C-alpha positions as CSV (number, residue, x, y, z in Angstrom):
1,M,-15.4,-11.2,-16.4
2,P,-16.6,-13.7,-19.0
3,N,-18.1,-16.9,-17.7
4,T,-17.4,-19.2,-20.6
5,R,-14.5,-19.7,-23.1
6,T,-16.6,-18.4,-26.0
7,A,-17.4,-15.2,-24.0
8,A,-13.7,-14.7,-23.3
9,K,-12.9,-15.2,-27.0
10,R,-15.6,-12.8,-28.0
11,M,-14.2,-10.2,-25.6
12,K,-10.8,-10.5,-27.2
13,Q,-12.2,-10.2,-30.7
14,S,-14.3,-7.2,-29.8
15,E,-11.3,-5.4,-28.3
16,K,-9.2,-6.0,-31.4
17,K,-12.0,-4.8,-33.6
18,R,-12.6,-1.7,-31.4
19,L,-8.9,-0.8,-31.6
20,R,-8.9,-1.3,-35.4
21,N,-12.0,0.8,-35.9
22,R,-10.6,3.5,-33.6
23,M,-7.4,3.6,-35.8
24,Y,-9.4,4.1,-39.0
25,K,-11.7,6.7,-37.4
26,G,-8.6,8.6,-36.2
27,R,-7.1,8.6,-39.7
28,V,-10.3,10.0,-41.1
29,K,-10.5,12.7,-38.5
30,K,-6.9,13.7,-39.0
31,A,-7.3,13.9,-42.8
32,V,-10.4,16.0,-42.4
33,K,-8.7,18.3,-40.0
34,D,-5.7,18.7,-42.3
35,F,-8.1,19.6,-45.1
36,Q,-9.8,22.2,-42.9
37,W,-6.4,23.6,-42.0
38,M,-5.4,23.9,-45.7
39,L,-8.7,25.7,-46.4
40,Q,-7.9,28.3,-43.7
41,E,-4.4,28.8,-45.1
42,G,-6.0,29.6,-48.4
43,D,-3.6,27.4,-50.5
44,R,-5.8,25.9,-53.1
45,Q,-3.3,23.3,-54.4
46,Q,-2.6,21.9,-51.0
47,A,-6.3,22.0,-50.1
48,L,-7.0,19.9,-53.2
49,E,-4.4,17.3,-52.2
50,A,-5.7,17.2,-48.6
51,Y,-9.3,16.8,-50.0
52,S,-8.2,13.8,-52.1
53,K,-6.4,12.3,-49.1
54,A,-9.5,12.8,-46.8
55,S,-11.7,11.3,-49.5
56,R,-9.5,8.3,-49.8
57,E,-9.4,7.7,-46.0
58,L,-13.2,8.0,-45.9
59,D,-13.5,5.4,-48.7
60,K,-11.1,3.0,-46.9
61,A,-13.0,3.3,-43.6
62,T,-16.2,2.6,-45.5
63,S,-14.8,-0.5,-47.3
64,R,-13.7,-1.9,-44.0
65,G,-17.1,-1.4,-42.4
66,V,-16.0,1.3,-39.9
67,L,-18.2,3.9,-41.4
68,H,-21.6,3.6,-43.2
69,K,-21.4,4.4,-46.9
70,R,-23.9,7.2,-46.6
71,T,-22.0,8.7,-43.7
72,A,-18.9,8.8,-45.8
73,A,-20.8,10.1,-48.8
74,R,-22.2,12.9,-46.7
75,K,-18.8,13.9,-45.3
76,K,-17.2,13.8,-48.7
77,S,-20.0,16.0,-50.1
78,R,-19.6,18.6,-47.4
79,L,-15.8,18.7,-47.9
80,A,-16.3,19.1,-51.7
81,Q,-18.8,21.9,-51.0
82,Q,-16.2,23.7,-48.8
83,M,-13.6,23.3,-51.5
84,N,-16.0,24.8,-54.1
85,E,-16.8,27.7,-51.8
86,M,-13.1,28.4,-51.5
87,A,-12.7,28.5,-55.3
88,G,-15.7,30.7,-55.8
């Protein structure tokens, strides 16, 4: 339990921020899993759409400070690499 009013406020703010971050991370994970699923299905067009959605979600999470920009870049690069392997 917080001892001061400012500590109580900080707890509330931290909890709100944690939930918001969790939501964006969940969206990223779901988009990446959808992309993986489309790759396994072998449908190139749907995989391309899923890749763009995953890339967009990664960018959104980065712009909101949930993910570091290099983490997002690394993940996008790996997804693109998987997409190119499917094509080749």
